[in-house]
N, CA, C and O of each residue as an XYZ file, in Angstrom:
864
protein
N       1.030     -1.176      0.053
C       0.046     -0.049     -0.059
C       0.808      1.242      0.020
O       1.741      1.334      0.817
N       0.480      2.223     -0.739
C       1.405      3.448     -0.890
C       0.568      4.539     -0.559
O      -0.572      4.631     -1.015
N       1.036      5.324      0.163
C       0.263      6.588      0.713
C      -0.649      6.473      1.722
O      -1.063      5.330      1.914
N      -1.164      7.521      2.565
C      -2.063      7.363      3.458
C      -2.880      8.576      3.610
O      -2.420      9.609      3.123
N      -4.059      8.621      4.229
C      -4.505      9.867      4.635
C      -4.820      9.683      6.118
O      -5.144      8.591      6.585
N      -4.694     10.962      6.936
C      -4.950     10.931      8.428
C      -6.456     11.000      8.520
O      -7.206     11.848      8.037
N      -6.794      9.742      9.368
C      -8.281      9.796      9.621
C      -8.770     10.799     10.699
O      -8.045     11.077     11.655
N      -9.942     11.315     10.549
C     -10.272     12.334     11.294
C     -10.421     11.635     12.713
O     -10.138     10.440     12.801
N     -10.824     12.290     13.745
C     -11.400     11.754     15.001
C     -12.629     11.025     14.995
O     -12.855      9.995     15.630
N     -13.511     11.719     14.126
C     -14.938     11.010     14.008
C     -14.796      9.820     13.192
O     -15.511      8.866     13.499
N     -14.020      9.699     12.229
C     -13.870      8.664     11.468
C     -13.422      7.465     12.115
O     -13.974      6.387     11.895
N     -12.282      7.611     13.039
C     -11.846      6.690     13.850
C     -12.902      6.187     14.910
O     -12.924      5.033     15.338
N     -13.742      7.154     15.269
C     -14.878      6.607     16.194
C     -15.878      5.605     15.577
O     -16.153      4.506     16.059
N     -16.406      6.161     14.389
C     -17.301      5.231     13.531
C     -16.674      3.909     13.157
O     -17.271      2.839     13.277
N     -15.368      4.041     12.669
C     -14.625      2.717     12.428
C     -14.395      1.893     13.781
O     -14.208      0.678     13.705
N     -14.409      2.576     15.077
C     -14.283      1.600     16.082
C     -15.559      0.682     16.152
O     -15.414     -0.530     16.312
N     -16.634      1.168     16.050
C     -18.035      0.547     16.086
C     -17.715     -0.549     14.782
O     -18.097     -1.668     15.123
N     -17.312     -0.551     13.827
C     -17.112     -1.346     12.751
C     -16.365     -2.507     13.150
O     -16.626     -3.655     12.791
N     -15.317     -2.122     13.994
C     -14.217     -3.099     14.274
C     -14.912     -3.917     15.440
O     -14.612     -5.101     15.591
N     -15.652     -3.422     16.102
C     -16.343     -4.020     17.425
C     -17.477     -5.062     16.782
O     -17.775     -6.061     17.437
N     -18.099     -4.816     15.500
C     -18.804     -5.539     14.767
C     -18.213     -6.893     14.563
O     -18.918     -7.895     14.682
N     -16.841     -6.970     14.235
C     -16.245     -7.802     13.797
C     -15.801     -8.921     14.837
O     -14.956     -9.752     14.505
N     -16.337     -8.929     16.002
C     -15.935     -9.703     17.116
C     -14.702     -9.961     17.248
O     -14.190    -11.003     16.839
N     -13.826     -8.646     18.086
C     -12.702     -8.885     18.484
C     -12.594     -9.715     19.861
O     -13.637     -9.793     20.510
N     -11.459    -10.334     20.369
C     -11.546    -10.948     21.673
C     -11.513    -10.069     22.725
O     -11.431     -8.859     22.515
N     -11.576    -10.593     23.986
C     -11.597     -9.706     25.249
C     -10.466     -8.759     25.325
O     -10.566     -7.727     25.988
N      -9.360     -9.075     24.656
C      -8.365     -8.013     24.510
C      -8.238     -7.037     23.476
O      -7.230     -6.402     23.167
N      -9.705     -6.980     22.839
C      -9.544     -6.056     21.715
C      -8.667     -6.416     20.345
O      -8.100     -5.609     19.609
N      -8.717     -7.754     20.230
C      -7.749     -7.989     19.002
C      -8.659     -8.979     18.044
O      -9.450     -9.777     18.546
N      -8.503     -8.872     16.833
C      -9.007     -9.758     16.003
C      -8.354    -10.989     15.452
O      -7.184    -10.851     15.095
N      -8.849    -12.044     15.334
C      -7.987    -13.373     15.140
C      -8.946    -14.056     14.332
O      -9.994    -13.529     13.959
N      -8.536    -15.438     14.009
C      -9.198    -16.266     13.325
C     -10.671    -16.724     13.961
O     -11.627    -17.039     13.251
N     -10.689    -16.711     15.129
C     -11.898    -17.007     16.073
C     -12.777    -15.906     16.113
O     -13.945    -16.078     16.460
N     -12.295    -14.654     15.757
C     -13.264    -13.538     15.532
C     -14.114    -13.898     14.181
O     -15.340    -13.789     14.206
N     -13.598    -14.225     13.286
C     -14.305    -14.374     12.012
C     -15.441    -15.564     12.260
O     -16.568    -15.465     11.774
N     -15.078    -16.556     12.966
C     -16.032    -17.633     13.280
C     -17.167    -17.241     14.091
O     -18.280    -17.740     13.921
N     -16.910    -16.335     14.997
C     -17.872    -15.738     15.827
C     -18.707    -15.040     14.983
O     -19.904    -15.319     14.910
N     -18.178    -14.128     14.315
C     -18.889    -13.086     13.272
C     -19.862    -13.978     12.369
O     -21.088    -13.867     12.364
N     -19.234    -14.737     11.725
C     -20.053    -15.599     10.698
C     -21.203    -16.469     11.493
O     -22.322    -16.549     10.987
N     -20.975    -16.982     12.480
C     -22.054    -17.393     13.253
C     -23.199    -16.749     13.787
O     -24.302    -17.236     14.036
N     -22.769    -15.529     13.938
C     -23.965    -14.665     14.610
C     -24.670    -14.241     13.292
O     -25.898    -14.177     13.337
N     -24.076    -13.958     12.183
C     -24.694    -13.410     11.144
C     -25.501    -14.592     10.353
O     -26.539    -14.285      9.766
N     -25.118    -15.688     10.337
C     -25.783    -16.828      9.890
C     -26.949    -17.263     10.615
O     -27.912    -17.728     10.006
N     -26.939    -17.142     11.938
C     -27.958    -17.378     12.984
C     -28.877    -16.418     12.866
O     -30.065    -16.737     12.851
N     -28.459    -14.993     12.754
C     -29.761    -14.126     12.406
C     -30.249    -14.036     11.209
O     -31.409    -13.646     11.078
N     -29.427    -14.394     10.027
C     -30.135    -14.330      8.766
C     -30.644    -15.858      8.282
O     -31.257    -16.035      7.230
N     -30.366    -16.708      9.025
C     -30.821    -17.936      8.666
C     -30.404    -18.591      7.222
O     -31.014    -19.553      6.756
N     -29.257    -17.939      6.544
C     -28.509    -18.383      5.451
C     -27.951    -19.708      5.738
O     -27.267    -19.856      6.751
N     -28.194    -20.747      4.891
C     -27.480    -22.036      5.006
C     -26.152    -21.703      4.213
O     -25.999    -20.732      3.472
N     -25.238    -22.664      4.496
C     -23.926    -22.730      3.978
C     -23.849    -22.557      2.531
O     -22.979    -21.863      2.005
N     -24.880    -23.270      1.793
C     -24.768    -23.406      0.269
C     -25.626    -22.067     -0.278
O     -25.624    -21.807     -1.481
N     -26.276    -21.331      0.577
C     -26.894    -19.828      0.179
C     -25.816    -19.168     -0.445
O     -24.661    -19.200     -0.021
N     -26.300    -18.400     -1.738
C     -25.242    -17.675     -2.326
C     -24.763    -16.540     -1.548
O     -23.582    -16.193     -1.596
N     -25.895    -15.771     -0.622
C     -25.226    -14.762      0.392
C     -24.423    -15.238      1.296
O     -23.437    -14.562      1.591
N     -24.619    -16.325      1.854
C     -23.630    -17.074      2.828
C     -22.197    -17.291      2.196
O     -21.164    -17.170      2.853
N     -22.234    -17.600      0.949
C     -20.948    -18.044      0.369
C     -20.126    -16.620     -0.021
O     -18.898    -16.536      0.011
N     -20.929    -15.644     -0.351
C     -20.147    -14.320     -0.567
C     -19.819    -13.642      0.809
O     -18.831    -12.933      0.998
N     -20.620    -13.900      1.599
C     -20.276    -13.330      3.190
C     -18.970    -13.726      3.657
O     -18.075    -13.000      4.088
N     -18.990    -15.297      3.474
C     -17.627    -15.882      3.874
C     -16.293    -15.319      3.040
O     -15.213    -15.119      3.595
N     -16.523    -15.113      1.728
C     -15.626    -14.884      0.738
C     -15.146    -13.226      1.270
O     -13.995    -12.926      1.588
N     -16.086    -12.477      1.269
C     -15.944    -10.954      1.774
C     -15.007    -10.810      2.857
O     -13.991    -10.114      2.850
N     -15.506    -11.634      3.919
C     -14.853    -11.611      5.446
C     -13.556    -12.276      5.346
O     -12.669    -12.007      6.155
N     -13.402    -13.043      4.499
C     -12.055    -13.932      4.641
C     -11.068    -12.792      3.847
O      -9.920    -12.664      4.272
N     -11.428    -12.128      2.923
C     -10.614    -11.062      2.313
C     -10.460     -9.855      3.497
O      -9.292     -9.555      3.745
N     -11.144     -9.381      3.991
C     -10.934     -8.625      5.311
C      -9.895     -8.981      6.176
O      -8.931     -8.284      6.490
N     -10.229    -10.408      6.632
C      -9.222    -10.750      7.709
C      -8.053    -11.023      7.098
O      -7.080    -10.734      7.794
N      -7.805    -11.485      6.025
C      -6.506    -11.636      5.321
C      -5.831    -10.307      5.239
O      -4.663    -10.284      5.628
N      -6.300     -9.316      4.851
C      -5.701     -7.922      4.558
C      -5.204     -7.458      5.879
O      -4.124     -6.873      5.971
N      -5.990     -7.710      6.940
C      -5.779     -7.167      8.317
C      -4.510     -7.979      8.834
O      -3.563     -7.425      9.391
N      -4.582     -9.253      8.611
C      -3.564    -10.006      9.244
C      -2.031     -9.653      8.400
O      -0.920     -9.531      8.915
N      -2.316     -9.569      7.304
C      -1.066     -9.311      6.505
C      -0.374     -7.900      7.000
O       0.813     -7.734      7.280
N      -1.409     -6.955      7.030
C      -0.855     -5.790      7.290
C      -0.192     -5.804      9.081
O       0.831     -5.209      9.420
N      -0.889     -6.454      9.814
C      -0.301     -6.640     11.121
C       1.149     -7.083     11.176
O       2.052     -6.510     11.786
N       1.241     -8.230     10.420
C       2.600     -8.938     10.258
C       3.587     -7.833      9.597
O       4.698     -7.670     10.102
N       3.241     -7.181      8.628
C       4.129     -6.305      8.071
C       4.587     -5.192      9.061
O       5.608     -4.529      8.879
N       3.843     -5.060     10.003
C       4.351     -3.861     10.909
C       4.656     -4.600     12.349
O       4.376     -4.142     13.457
N       5.125     -5.516     12.140
C       5.608     -6.253     13.428
C       4.768     -6.989     14.407
O       5.226     -7.387     15.478
N       3.448     -7.180     14.009
C       2.676     -7.606     14.773
C       2.526     -9.278     14.763
O       3.211     -9.896     13.948
N       1.780     -9.890     15.517
C       1.758    -11.448     15.712
C       1.045    -11.925     14.464
O       0.058    -11.303     14.070
N       1.486    -12.989     13.820
C       0.739    -13.473     12.916
C      -0.636    -14.037     13.302
O      -0.873    -14.675     14.328
N      -1.450    -13.733     12.401
C      -3.091    -14.116     12.582
C      -3.740    -13.253     13.711
O      -4.681    -13.692     14.372
N      -3.199    -11.992     13.912
C      -3.886    -11.172     14.977
C      -3.764     -9.693     14.458
O      -2.748     -9.227     13.942
N      -4.834     -9.083     14.648
C      -4.863     -7.608     14.205
C      -5.381     -6.709     15.113
O      -6.482     -7.076     15.522
N      -4.964     -5.586     15.617
C      -5.181     -4.758     16.735
C      -6.272     -3.497     16.022
O      -6.538     -3.394     14.824
N      -6.688     -2.781     16.932
C      -7.368     -1.761     16.347
C      -6.475     -0.528     15.574
O      -6.911      0.262     14.736
N      -5.218     -0.604     16.068
C      -4.252      0.220     15.408
C      -4.038     -0.340     13.801
O      -3.924      0.484     12.894
N      -4.005     -1.452     13.594
C      -3.869     -1.967     12.452
C      -5.077     -1.792     11.589
O      -5.000     -1.483     10.400
N      -6.142     -1.990     12.199
C      -7.613     -1.491     11.464
C      -7.518      0.119     10.996
O      -8.001      0.454      9.915
N      -7.017      0.869     11.673
C      -7.102      2.009     11.192
C      -6.051      2.299     10.172
O      -6.249      3.026      9.199
N      -4.991      1.734     10.420
C      -3.906      1.929      9.375
C      -4.418      1.251      8.014
O      -4.046      1.769      6.961
N      -5.125      0.292      7.981
C      -5.577     -0.225      6.613
C      -6.600      1.014      6.083
O      -6.360      1.526      4.989
N      -7.637      1.436      6.814
C      -8.417      2.323      6.238
C      -7.907      3.774      5.835
O      -8.467      4.582      5.094
N      -6.518      3.915      6.617
C      -5.881      5.445      6.213
C      -5.287      5.147      4.693
O      -5.083      6.089      3.927
N      -5.046      3.895      4.340
C      -4.475      3.615      3.162
C      -5.742      3.675      2.161
O      -5.770      4.471      1.222
N      -6.676      2.865      2.408
C      -7.831      2.777      1.457
C      -8.591      3.897      1.330
O      -9.300      3.970      0.326
N      -8.605      4.853      2.178
C      -9.501      6.063      1.858
C      -8.719      6.895      1.206
O      -9.330      7.909      0.868
N      -7.374      6.872      0.827
C      -6.726      7.968      0.209
C      -7.255      8.264     -1.129
O      -7.323      7.346     -1.946
N      -7.637      9.450     -1.440
C      -8.129      9.909     -2.776
C      -9.433      9.234     -3.278
O      -9.698      9.254     -4.480
N     -10.290      8.609     -2.332
C     -11.325      7.948     -2.757
C     -12.677      8.660     -2.649
O     -12.990      9.019     -1.513
N     -13.593      8.941     -3.722
C     -14.563      9.803     -3.704
C     -15.928      9.020     -3.744
O     -16.991      9.629     -3.623
N     -15.882      7.883     -3.887
C     -16.953      7.068     -3.967
C     -16.758      5.494     -3.878
O     -15.655      4.996     -3.652
N     -17.931      4.740     -4.078
C     -17.620      3.259     -3.795
C     -16.639      2.596     -4.827
O     -15.908      1.626     -4.627
N     -16.803      3.426     -6.119
C     -15.927      2.596     -7.141
C     -14.576      2.843     -7.028
O     -13.821      2.402     -7.896
N     -14.010      3.690     -5.784
C     -12.585      3.565     -5.968
C     -12.003      2.557     -4.651
O     -10.913      2.691     -4.096
N     -12.867      1.710     -4.391
C     -12.535      0.784     -3.369
C     -12.305     -0.628     -4.048
O     -12.775     -0.879     -5.158
N     -11.660     -1.407     -3.421
C     -11.279     -2.771     -3.887
C     -12.645     -3.432     -3.944
O     -13.636     -2.949     -3.396
N     -12.640     -4.846     -4.812
C     -13.929     -5.241     -4.995
C     -14.719     -5.833     -3.938
O     -15.943     -5.736     -3.838
N     -13.925     -6.467     -3.138
C     -14.544     -7.103     -1.828
C     -15.223     -6.058     -1.188
O     -16.373     -6.301     -0.823
N     -14.665     -4.735     -0.935
C     -15.320     -3.889     -0.279
C     -16.660     -3.206     -1.006
O     -17.648     -2.742     -0.436
N     -16.431     -3.273     -2.222
C     -17.680     -2.765     -2.977
C     -18.727     -3.811     -2.845
O     -19.883     -3.444     -3.052
N     -18.536     -4.917     -2.567
C     -19.589     -5.904     -2.351
C     -20.462     -5.848     -1.085
O     -21.572     -6.375     -1.014
N     -19.805     -5.090      0.017
C     -19.980     -5.067      1.357
C     -21.430     -4.568      1.616
O     -22.171     -5.183      2.383
N     -21.849     -3.366      0.919
C     -23.225     -2.797      1.102
C     -24.360     -3.772      0.856
O     -25.343     -3.943      1.577
N     -24.006     -4.497     -0.498
C     -25.218     -5.308     -0.730
C     -25.108     -6.486      0.292
O     -26.173     -7.056      0.528
N     -24.211     -6.856      0.812
C     -24.310     -8.119      1.632
C     -24.905     -7.537      2.979
O     -25.638     -8.252      3.663
N     -24.588     -6.214      3.372
C     -25.174     -5.594      4.495
C     -26.656     -5.504      4.461
O     -27.414     -5.815      5.379
N     -27.051     -4.933      3.022
C     -28.431     -4.758      2.885
C     -29.211     -5.935      2.920
O     -30.355     -5.965      3.375
N     -28.465     -7.146      2.330
C     -29.295     -8.145      2.319
C     -29.640     -8.866      3.708
O     -30.699     -9.438      3.964
N     -28.482     -8.716      4.591
C     -28.725     -9.074      6.201
C     -29.976     -8.414      6.727
O     -30.880     -8.946      7.371
N     -29.873     -7.254      6.365
C     -30.919     -6.033      7.085
C     -32.528     -6.459      6.373
O     -33.545     -6.390      7.063
N     -32.551     -6.781      5.302
C     -33.723     -6.708      4.478
C     -34.208     -8.299      4.682
O     -34.144     -9.123      3.771
N     -34.617     -8.542      5.790
C     -34.909     -9.971      6.107
C     -36.123    -10.649      5.478
O     -36.236    -11.873      5.406
N     -37.071     -9.729      5.003
C     -38.172    -10.158      4.291
C     -38.087    -10.174      2.871
O     -39.025    -10.435      2.118
N     -36.807     -9.855      2.499
C     -36.499     -9.944      0.883
C     -37.461     -9.078      0.130
O     -37.765     -9.476     -0.995
N     -37.921     -8.109      0.502
C     -38.728     -7.146     -0.496
C     -38.102     -5.898     -1.123
O     -38.675     -4.956     -1.670
N     -36.663     -6.127     -0.900
C     -35.701     -5.247     -1.725
C     -35.866     -3.710     -0.961
O     -35.593     -2.773     -1.711
N     -36.205     -3.403      0.188
C     -36.179     -2.299      0.663
C     -36.221     -2.550      2.212
O     -36.926     -3.449      2.671
N     -35.452     -1.737      3.009
C     -35.159     -1.838      4.452
C     -36.336     -1.066      5.243
O     -36.618      0.084      4.909
N     -36.939     -1.637      6.174
C     -37.938     -0.963      6.874
C     -37.426     -0.450      8.218
O     -36.303     -0.736      8.634
N     -38.347      0.369      8.923
C     -37.621      0.663     10.195
C     -37.574     -0.448     11.238
O     -36.632     -0.535     12.026
N     -38.429     -1.155     11.234
C     -38.477     -2.427     11.975
C     -37.292     -3.294     11.750
O     -36.691     -3.884     12.647
N     -36.958     -3.330     10.301
C     -35.751     -4.418     10.214
C     -34.399     -3.652     10.470
O     -33.338     -4.233     10.698
N     -34.530     -2.478     10.416
C     -33.180     -1.732     10.870
C     -33.065     -1.836     12.361
O     -31.983     -1.996     12.926
N     -34.263     -1.736     13.004
C     -34.135     -1.685     14.538
C     -33.789     -3.006     14.934
O     -33.107     -3.117     15.953
N     -34.180     -4.165     14.234
C     -33.845     -5.578     14.639
C     -32.344     -5.817     14.360
O     -31.660     -6.530     15.094
N     -31.861     -5.188     13.264
C     -30.497     -5.429     12.932
C     -29.827     -4.957     14.176
O     -29.291     -5.775     14.924
N     -29.829     -3.530     14.468
C     -29.227     -2.980     15.493
C     -29.349     -3.754     16.893
O     -28.434     -3.685     17.713
N     -30.361     -4.393     17.101
C     -30.725     -4.973     18.373
C     -29.955     -6.480     18.506
O     -29.423     -6.977     19.498
N     -30.084     -6.972     17.246
C     -29.621     -8.454     17.389
C     -28.119     -8.568     17.072
O     -27.437     -9.423     17.637
N     -27.593     -7.704     16.162
C     -26.287     -7.834     15.729
C     -25.164     -6.631     16.070
O     -23.961     -6.889     16.121
N     -25.632     -5.465     16.268
C     -25.032     -4.462     16.528
C     -24.672     -4.029     17.960
O     -23.546     -4.174     18.434
N     -25.713     -3.488     18.608
C     -25.529     -3.133     20.054
C     -26.597     -3.832     20.696
O     -27.613     -3.175     20.926
N     -26.564     -5.177     21.071
C     -27.286     -5.787     21.861
C     -27.730     -5.398     23.348
O     -28.799     -5.530     23.943
N     -26.352     -4.807     23.755
C     -26.293     -4.337     25.006
C     -27.096     -3.192     25.154
O     -27.422     -3.058     26.333
N     -27.522     -2.357     24.453
C     -28.393     -1.091     24.658
C     -29.739     -1.471     24.938
O     -30.303     -2.414     24.383
N     -30.286     -0.682     25.860
C     -31.443     -0.756     26.227
C     -32.526     -0.662     25.265
O     -32.421      0.346     24.567
N     -33.590     -1.429     24.990
C     -34.566     -1.463     23.998
C     -35.227     -0.128     23.844
O     -35.302      0.358     22.716
N     -35.698      0.486     24.851
C     -36.235      1.780     24.608
C     -35.405      2.828     23.939
O     -35.831      3.507     23.005
N     -34.190      2.937     24.454
C     -33.094      3.832     23.987
C     -32.886      3.594     22.502
O     -32.879      4.507     21.677
N     -32.701      2.179     22.185
C     -32.239      1.701     20.801
C     -33.260      1.992     19.864
O     -33.004      2.326     18.707
N     -34.549      1.866     20.374
C     -35.601      2.118     19.426
C     -35.923      3.398     18.957
O     -36.471      3.546     17.865
N     -35.562      4.554     19.857
C     -35.460      5.795     19.610
C     -34.406      6.167     18.771
O     -34.651      6.847     17.775
N     -33.207      5.795     19.050
C     -31.990      6.188     18.269
C     -32.341      5.385     16.718
O     -32.399      6.082     15.705
N     -32.528      4.120     16.653
C     -32.692      3.463     15.337
C     -33.657      3.979     14.344
O     -33.539      3.960     13.119
N     -34.886      4.567     15.246
C     -35.744      5.129     14.515
C     -35.322      6.549     13.888
O     -35.663      6.862     12.747
N     -34.592      7.344     14.679
C     -33.808      8.499     14.005
C     -33.082      8.130     13.119
O     -33.084      8.914     12.170
N     -32.322      7.097     12.976
C     -31.353      6.872     11.985
C     -32.121      6.552     10.760
O     -31.843      7.054      9.670
N     -33.068      5.733     10.941
C     -33.943      5.431      9.725
C     -34.564      6.549      9.016
O     -34.811      6.509      7.811
N     -34.856      7.720      9.907
C     -35.545      8.772      9.422
C     -34.468      9.625      8.498
O     -34.743     10.220      7.456
N     -33.105      9.531      9.175
C     -32.204     10.360      8.227
C     -31.915      9.529      7.190
O     -31.555     10.110      6.166
N     -31.964      8.334      7.149
C     -31.572      7.473      5.886
C     -32.550      7.514      4.786
O     -32.323      6.998      3.691
N     -33.639      8.133      5.083
C     -34.784      7.936      4.232
C     -35.474      9.382      3.971
O     -36.536      9.567      3.376
N     -34.662     10.328      4.530
C     -35.111     11.684      4.123
C     -36.680     11.847      4.991
O     -37.664     12.397      4.495
N     -36.633     11.254      6.330
C     -37.942     11.297      6.832
C     -39.017     10.583      6.081
O     -40.122     11.119      5.999
N     -38.814      9.522      5.572
C     -39.648      8.786      4.928
C     -40.054      9.268      3.478
O     -40.972      8.725      2.863
N     -39.296     10.349      2.954
C     -39.555     10.804      1.517
C     -39.369      9.775      0.445
O     -40.031      9.707     -0.591
N     -38.197      8.822      0.882
C     -37.771      7.699     -0.201
C     -37.556      6.424      0.599
O     -37.159      6.405      1.764
N     -37.831      5.452     -0.075
C     -37.696      4.051      0.423
C     -36.057      3.720      0.774
O     -35.183      4.336      0.165
N     -35.827      3.039      1.462
C     -34.336      2.532      1.865
C     -34.303      1.353      1.013
O     -34.444      0.207      1.441
N     -34.102      1.682     -0.274
C     -33.651      0.481     -1.209
C     -32.194      0.347     -1.303
O     -31.492      1.006     -0.535
N     -31.687     -0.415     -2.139
C     -30.313     -0.714     -2.091
C     -29.460      0.337     -2.771
O     -28.248      0.374     -2.563
N     -30.064      1.187     -3.576
C     -29.398      2.369     -4.033
C     -29.137      3.305     -3.115
O     -27.996      3.747     -2.983
N     -30.259      3.759     -2.299
C     -30.267      4.605     -1.122
C     -29.340      4.007     -0.178
O     -28.500      4.792      0.261
N     -29.281      2.758      0.262
C     -28.501      2.234      1.292
C     -26.976      2.322      0.957
O     -26.160      2.628      1.827
N     -26.611      2.039     -0.360
C     -25.129      2.169     -1.017
C     -24.650      3.449     -0.808
O     -23.451      3.641     -0.607
N     -25.518      4.405     -0.836
C     -25.028      5.818     -0.760
C     -24.860      6.081      0.878
O     -23.983      6.863      1.245
N     -25.649      5.467      1.785
C     -25.361      5.520      3.096
C     -24.326      4.952      3.552
O     -23.730      5.378      4.541
N     -23.929      3.781      2.808
C     -22.662      2.966      3.364
C     -21.528      4.009      2.741
O     -20.715      4.433      3.563
N     -21.422      4.366      1.663
C     -20.431      5.229      1.335
C     -20.227      6.478      1.999
O     -19.155      7.077      1.920
N     -21.323      6.946      2.725
C     -21.152      8.019      3.701
C     -20.388      7.563      4.928
O     -19.549      8.235      5.527
N     -20.778      6.360      5.219
C     -20.112      5.636      6.611
C     -18.535      5.799      6.071
O     -17.796      6.539      6.721
N     -18.113      5.243      5.107
C     -16.780      4.881      4.659
C     -15.945      6.283      4.532
O     -14.905      6.551      5.133
N     -16.602      7.058      3.664
C     -16.050      8.429      3.332
C     -15.955      9.718      4.064
O     -14.969     10.455      4.026
N     -17.074      9.948      4.750
C     -17.641     11.016      5.649
C     -16.626     11.273      6.733
O     -16.398     10.379      7.548
N     -15.991     12.447      6.803
C     -15.175     12.776      7.769
C     -15.757     13.577      9.062
O     -15.080     13.746     10.076
N     -16.784     13.944      8.943
C     -17.592     14.741     10.020
C     -18.975     13.726     10.329
O     -19.284     12.705      9.714
N     -19.593     14.282     11.336
C     -20.756     13.502     11.892
C     -21.938     13.696     10.899
O     -22.993     13.090     11.086
N     -21.794     14.410     10.006
C     -23.031     14.769      9.099
C     -23.371     13.557      8.048
O     -22.438     13.093      7.393
N     -24.456     13.132      7.910
C     -24.880     12.178      7.215
C     -25.101     10.821      8.036
O     -24.438     10.612      9.052
N     -26.069      9.887      7.560
C     -26.590      8.919      8.319
C     -25.644      7.573      8.442
O     -25.891      6.664      9.235
N     -24.539      7.587      7.547
C     -23.738      6.379      7.700
C     -23.117      5.850      8.975
O     -22.707      4.709      9.183
N     -23.124      6.897      9.792
C     -22.381      6.451     11.155
C     -23.396      5.552     11.901
O     -23.010      4.880     12.857
N     -24.549      5.525     11.532
C     -25.628      4.648     12.197
C     -25.659      3.325     11.847
O     -26.203      2.460     12.535
N     -25.094      3.128     10.798
C     -24.975      1.559     10.493
C     -24.598      0.466     11.411
O     -25.219     -0.585     11.567
N     -23.396      0.870     12.061
C     -22.922      0.004     13.268
C     -23.144      0.565     14.393
O     -22.407      0.153     15.288
N     -23.975      1.449     14.723
C     -24.545      1.954     15.802
C     -23.831      3.054     16.386
O     -23.824      3.136     17.614
N     -23.244      3.893     15.711
C     -22.455      5.162     16.329
C     -23.422      6.240     16.340
O     -23.403      7.179     15.545
N     -24.355      6.057     17.363
C     -25.479      7.147     17.675
C     -24.830      8.402     18.484
O     -25.619      9.303     18.768
N     -23.719      8.524     18.811
C     -23.380      9.673     19.744
C     -23.126     10.947     19.147
O     -22.899     11.880     19.917
N     -23.120     11.193     17.696
C     -22.828     12.119     17.045
C     -23.950     12.592     16.090
O     -23.722     12.978     14.943
N     -25.252     12.528     16.682
C     -26.477     12.781     15.860
C     -26.536     14.157     15.549
O     -26.460     15.039     16.405
N     -26.691     14.387     14.144
C     -26.832     15.830     13.553
C     -28.362     16.252     13.126
O     -29.221     15.446     12.769
N     -28.521     17.578     13.226
C     -29.970     18.012     12.755
C     -29.671     18.240     11.302
O     -30.645     18.266     10.550
N     -28.519     18.403     10.811
C     -28.525     18.776      9.133
C     -28.916     17.597      8.612
O     -28.640     16.510      9.119
N     -29.712     17.792      7.363
C     -30.308     16.980      6.575
C     -29.392     15.896      5.723
O     -28.229     16.277      5.591
N     -29.628     14.908      5.258
C     -28.940     14.259      4.105
C     -29.723     13.815      3.109
O     -30.586     12.954      3.281
N     -29.480     14.359      2.028
C     -30.434     14.000      0.795
C     -29.936     13.145      0.004
O     -28.767     13.288     -0.355
N     -30.706     12.062     -0.447
C     -30.237     10.888     -1.186
C     -30.348     11.575     -2.555
O     -31.115     12.503     -2.813
N     -29.533     11.029     -3.348
C     -29.305     11.393     -4.755
C     -30.405     10.621     -5.504
O     -30.292      9.397     -5.568
N     -31.490     11.247     -6.094
C     -32.399     10.352     -6.859
C     -32.149     10.665     -8.317
O     -31.811     11.730     -8.832
N     -32.419      9.366     -8.916
C     -32.238      9.510    -10.436
C     -32.971     10.441    -11.155
O     -34.101     10.819    -10.846
N     -32.259     10.855    -12.223
C     -33.349     11.884    -12.970
C     -34.253     11.269    -13.791
O     -34.161     10.067    -14.038
N     -35.149     11.989    -14.259
C     -36.208     11.496    -15.202
C     -36.050     10.613    -16.174
O     -36.745      9.632    -16.439
N     -34.743     11.165    -16.884
C     -34.050     10.426    -18.120
C     -33.627      9.110    -17.792
O     -33.809      8.159    -18.551
N     -32.928      9.002    -16.404
C     -32.204      7.785    -15.921
C     -33.432      6.647    -15.705
O     -33.094      5.481    -15.909
N     -34.601      6.854    -15.374
C     -35.531      6.059    -14.876
C     -36.205      5.517    -15.924
O     -37.132      4.732    -15.724
C-alpha cells in the first residue's frame, strides 16, 4: 500500500464501531476465532444456509477482510494471525486515500453494502423498513443497549436514511448511506448509524441522490 490519509477523530470513532462488529476478543484483538464468531452470529440472524449464495459471498468477503488485516499486522511487526485496532485504522488510512465513491474501493469492499443490505432486509422485499433496521441494531450491532433507547435512536437513524420517509431505503439509497459511512469525515450524514455510532447525531439533513427522469 502506498500513501495514506490521516483519519479524522470522527472517522476513527465510527470505524471503532465497525471493528467491534467484527467480534474482537476480550483483549480487543481480531483473530481467526473472531471471523468464526462473526459468521456464526450473521448466519444465525439471517438463517442463511452454507450453500446460500449470500452465505458464500459473506464468507468470501470476510475472508478477504481478515486476510488483509493479518497481512498488514504482520508487516508492521505484529503477531501472525492477529490484528489490533491500530492495524484496522492503518488499513483504512491507506484505502481512503483519494477515494470519492464506492467505485474507488477494492472489489471485496464494493460488495459489502449489498451484503449488509441483504442481511438487514430480512423479508427480501428489496427495501429496508424501520423495524428491520431496529432488529439489525438490536440483534447484531448493539445488543447491550436498552430496547427503549435503541428504538428511539434506530428510528432517528432510519428517518435520516430515508429523508424522513420521503424515499424508500432500497439498495441504491443504502449504498449511498454506506459510502457516507466510509468516506465522511464529519458526523453529518446517516452512515455512522449503520454500526451503531449514535453519539454524534446531527440535525442537518442528508439528501439521497435520486435518479433523474431520463435515468428512470
